[in-house]
N, C-alpha and C positions, 0 to 999 in steps of 0.2 A: 816435898819438891822430888825427892827419890821416888815415892809413891805414884806421884801424878805422872812423872816420866816413864815409869816402867808401866803403868798402866796404859799411857797412850801408846807404848810400843805394843802392847797387848791387843789393845783395840785395833790399831792400825793392821796388825797382822791378821786378825780375825775378818777385817774388811777386805785386805788383799785376797785372803784365802777365799771368800765368798765370791768376788769376783774371778777368781782363777776357777772356781767350780763352775758358775755360769759360762766362763768362756769355753768350758769343755763342750756345752750344748750350742753355744752361739759364739764362734769365732769372731774375732776382730778387736777393736779398740774399746775401751771400756764403755765409751757413748754407744757403738754398736752394739756391745753385749748387752746393755741395759735396754734398747730399744726392742732386741728380740728378746728378753726375759718376760716372766708371767708378772701381773698385777702384785701378787704376793711377794715374789722374789725382789721386784724395785722397792716396794714397801721396806722390807727387811734391810735392803742395802742402804736406803736413806735413813733408817734409825741408827744402824751401826758408823754410818758417815757422821751422823750429828753427835753420836757419843764421843768420836774421835774429835771433833769440832769442839766439844766442851772443854775436853782434857787440854787440848793445844790452846784453847783461850786462857785456862788456868795457867799453863806454862809460861805463856807471854805474860799474864799479868803479874806473875812473882818474879819473872825476869826482869820485865821493865820497871817494876816497883824497885826492885834493889838496884838499877842505874838511878831512879830518881831519888832513892835514900843518899847514894853516893853524891848525888848533885846538888845537896841541899845547900843553899845560899849561906846558911850559917855555919857550915866545915871550912876549915882553912884552906882547902885545896879542892874545890868542887870538881867531880868528874867531867861533867859536861863542859864546863868552861876552861879546864885544862886541856880538853880536845878542840877548844875552838867552837863550842856551841852555847848558845845562850841558855838552854834549858836540857832538861832529860828527855822531852818530847823531840825537840829539835835534834839531838844527838840520834835517838831512834829512828827518826823519818830519814836523815842522811844515811844512816848506815844500812837501813833496810828497805827504803822506799817506801815505808808506809805513812799514809797521810798524817801529817803533825796534829791533826786534831784528835785522829784515832790512838795515835801514840799517847798522847794526854790522858784520854779516858783511861787507857791502861796504867799510865802511871799513878793517877789518882787512885785508882782501885788496888793496884799493887802496894802502895803507902798505907791505906787503910788495913789491908787484910796480911801484911808479912810481919813477922816478927820485930820489935824494936828493940835498939840497945840502950840500956839505962844508964845512968851518969858516971856510973863506976865500972861500965863496960859489960855488966850482966845483959844476958838475953831476956828480955821481956815477951810476953804472949802479944799476938796482935790486938788489936782495940778490938776487933770483931772476929774472935777466934772461931765461932761457930759457923759462920759464914765462908770463913778462910778454908776450913777443913771439908765443907761440902763443895766448894768450888774445887778443891784440890782432888776429890773424889770423884769429879765429873757428876755428882748430882744435879748441880745447879751450872748454867751458864754465866757468861761475863755480864750479859746484859740484866739478869735477875739478880746478880749479886751486887750490882750498882744500883739497882732500883732499891734493894734492901738496906744497903750502907747508906744512899742517900737520905731513907727515911730515919734510921737511926739516929742519924748525926742531928737529923731536925727535931728528934724527940728528945735526945738524950738531955738538954738542959732542964727539962720538965719532969724527971722521974729520977727514981733511983739505980743505982747500978745492976741491982739484983733483979728489978723489974725490967729493965732495958734488957738483959740477958734472957730474961723469960720470953720477951716478945721477940727476941731475935731466933730464939729457938722455934717458936711459932710460924714466924714467917718464913723460914728456911724449910721446915718440915712442909708447909703447904707449897712453897714454889718446886720442892723437890717430889712431891708425891701426888698433890691433888689440883693445884690452881694452873690455868692456862697465864700465859705472860701477860696478858689484859686483866685477867683476875687479880694478879698481885699488884699490878699498878693500881687498880681499883682500891683494893684491900689497904694499900699504902698511903693513899688520898684519904680514906676515912679514917685509918689510924692517925695521920698526923693532925686532922680536924679535931680528932677526942682530945688532943693535947693544946690545941689552938684556942685561945680567949677571943672573945669578939673582938677585942682592939686588934688583935692580931691579924684576924680576917680581914677587918677595915683596913688594916696598914698596907695589906697584900693587895686589896682592891685599888686602894688609892694608887700604888705603883703601877699595877696594871693600867689604870687610865692614864697615868702620864707616859705611858709606854706605847700607847695607841698611835697609829700611823695608817696612812694611805699613800703608797708611792707608786709613781709612774714613770715607765721607761720606755721611749718609743724605739722601736727595734729598727735596723736597717731596712726592712720590708715594708714599714709603714704602720705595722700594727703596734699595739701598745702592750705591753706586760705589766700587770697590776700586782703589787704586794701590800697586804691589808692584814693589820693586827688591831681587834678590838678589844675593850675591857669586857670583863663577865657579865657586866649589866645590859652592854649594847650588843653583844655578839648574838645572843638569843635571837633579837630582833630581826636582824640580817640572815641568819639562819632559817628562821620560820618563813621568812618571805621568799627565800631560795627554794624551800622544800616544798612549800605550796604550789609553787610553779611546775617542779619537776616530779610531785609526787605520781606514782603509777595510776593510769586511767583518768589524769587529769590534764595530759598534754595535749591541748588543742593548737594549732597554729593558724595563722590568718594569711589571706592573700592581700595582693596590694590594695585591693579595694576594701580592706578590713573585714571581709567574709570569712567564716571559718573554712579552711582547706583540708580539713583532715578530721577523720571521725575516729571515735574510740577503738575502732578497729584498725584503722590505719595506724594508730598509735604503737601497734606491737611490731610494727616493721621498721620503727625508728633506729637507725644505726649509728645515731650518736654517743659517743662515749659520755659516761657520768660528768667528767669535768667538761666536755663541749654543753651539755644540757646546762650545766651550772653558769657557764660563761654566756650562755644565750638568756638565762633567767636574769642574769645582772643587766643586760641590756633593755630586757622586757622592763624591768623595775623602774630604770632611767627613762625610757619611754613613757610609761605611764605617768611618772611624775611630772614630765615636761608638758602632758597633755592635760594634766588635772587643772582645775581652776583653783587658783590661790596654792596649788603645790601641797594640797593635805591629803594624804592617801588614807583617809578613813578616820581619823581623827584619834585613833588609838595608838598611843606609843609603842607598846608592846603587847602582841597576842600570843604570849605564851603563859603556860601554866607554871606559876610557882607553888612548891609543895611547902608549906610551913605549918608549925602547929599554932593552936589558937594561944597559947603562952606568947610566942615569938610575935606572932600579928599585934597582941596587945601592948608590946614593947618590953618584954622580958628578953634578957640575953638569950642567945642561941642562935644556930644557923639554920639555913634553908637551901632547897634545890630548886634548879630549874630543870623542867622536863626536858630529856633528851641529854643533858649535861651530867656527868658523873663528879664534878666539881662544885663543892659547898661554896655559897655565898653567906655573909653576913645578914644579922637578923636585920639590920638598918637599910641594906640595900634591897631586901625583900620587900620591907615596908615601904620602901619608896617606890619600888615596881607596882606594887598594890594599889597605887594611887591611880595608876594610868593603865595598867593591865587588866585583861579580863581573867579574874580569878574564877576558877570552877570549883565549886565543893566537891570534895573527894569521896564524900560518903554517898552510899547509894541513896538516889532519891534526894539529895541536898538541894538540888535545884527546882524541886518539885514536879519532875519526871517520873514515871514508873520505869525502873531499870531491868525488872525481869517480865518477859513477855513469853507468850505460849508458842508452840511449835507452829503455828499459823503463819508466821511472818519469817520470811527467808532471810532478809537484810537487818543487820544490827542498827539500832538508831544512833544519832549523833552522841546521845547522852550516854549508851552503853559504850560506845567507842571511847568517850572521855573517860569513863570510869575504867575500861581495861586499860587506856593509857596510864592512868594513875596507878594501877595495880602493876602492870607488866612493863612500864618503862621503855618500851619498843618491842624490835622483834624478841620472841622468848626462846629462838633457837640457841643451842648452846654457842657460846662466843660469837654471836652476830650483833653488829651494832647498830643495826638500823633504827632509826628516830621512829616514834608513833606514826608520824606524818608519811612515812614509806612504807607504812604495813597495811595489810588486810586485817580486819576483823574476821578469823577463821573459825568456823566451827569444830568442836573436838570430836562430837560425835555427828556425823554429816546430817544436815537437814533432811536429806532425801532417805536418811535411814530412820527419821523420828528423831533426831537431835533437835532441843529445844533451841530458841534463838533467845538465850539470856546469858548473862556475863559469866554464870558458873560453866556453861558449855562454850565458852569464848575464849579465844586467846590472839593475841597479835603477833602476825608472822608476816615477814617481807614476802614479796611477790615469789621470790626465788624458793625460798622455804616452804611457803605455802603450797606451791606444785609439789614440791619433794615429800612434804606431809601427806598430801592428798593422794599422790601416785606410789609411792614406795614403800606403804605399810608401817610407816611409823605409828607409834600410840604415844597419846601425851595425857597425863593426869598430874592434878596438883595437890602437893602434900604440904599441908600448913602452909599454903601460900605461895610455895615455889613450885613451877614447873619441873615435870622430870619426863625426859623423852626416852622411849624403849626403841632401840633400832630393830629394824626387820634381819633376818636371818644372813642374808646377802651381804649387808655391811659389819655385822657383829654376830657370830655364831653362838655366842653365849647370851647375847641380848641383855646386856649388862645396861641398866637406865643412867642416862646421862642428865646432869643438873643443867638447867637452862634458866633464864629468866634475867631480869631488870639488872644491870650491872652493878647498879648503886646498891639494890636489895642484897643482892650476893656478896658485895662488898660489907655491908653492914652486919649481915647475919655472921660471917666469917670473921669481923673484928670483935664482936660480941661473945664469940666462942674462945677467944685467946684469954 
């Protein structure tokens, strides 16, 4: 704790010194100074500020954790109750005006990462000492620490203490040095899947199914607010229907007489937000259902791609994946979905269509896009989570410069990153099936390659290396 607060003071002083230095160039408040600063100065300021934030989160977690320890209901005189509060979180919320839910998260994290007191009064190390040390040093923040602790707690019953510590060190190192926050979450999901049995997966899915709901609240202005929760088996059906309507270059609106009222070019001027597009898509689906004879929208239960091995499909234990989702499903669920869903072979030529074409074709075929969707899992740009249906099939070497229209020269990119790739000078190459993007000099003067690709594949690779 002493190291944490000392480093917090040092980093805060550094941040203040940076602001004072900039203020000598652009006088005014901090906001006004930043408005007049250069791009690089603003980026450096944010880096310093986040370093302070990480250390501040550590200080809060350890402090609130100690309050939670002293407020344990098993103690003869719990601190929170003595001061008239039901819990440590309530006490912290009352004293600091922090949201009670946030205080509870800090209390839970702090209890997991602070030293413990033994039966005879001796001080024992924290349950997850490596994570605690990394948080105290500011190498990881509170969110990463919570993700790691929650994962280790799930795995603990299924492995030895030695192996658990090895995994903890690997997760902390990845979070501190290599992975984005999203990659860390994906790695932890993949890691938990390694230790879950098929029975565990099925139990989790049954619980998710029981928790499904659709709830409508009529607001004072007459509009309706819907909250929806779907289980892993049915959610992809809903997601696919929505994305098929709002996918780029597929947005065609209709006038009152039922005729198209917007061309593909007009779609580029669409000013609706993404949430508004999804809301409009839900209405379109409902309208289509009401117009359809018999209410059968196509006769296919789910039009999503399920990734599973031949062994799992044949009935052997194992997990599977739904395209566009990083969360595993049980083999039983995958086999059940396979009875109604269009299962696309993921091997080249598995559906009888050639996937390698010459440079005389400019546009990728549907079969090629399916193969790229299976390989890439969505936008290949680093840390982009756009699903395959929201992506373009882009040429790595432009068709105009002789690049062939085959999957070895193709990659999925969302429209925004497709434009950045084409216009800004990024380079892309696949190494052992993983895409690596080399930034242009104006983005990174060192041109250090950045790993991109399918979130699930990245997580699988990272876990395999642990």
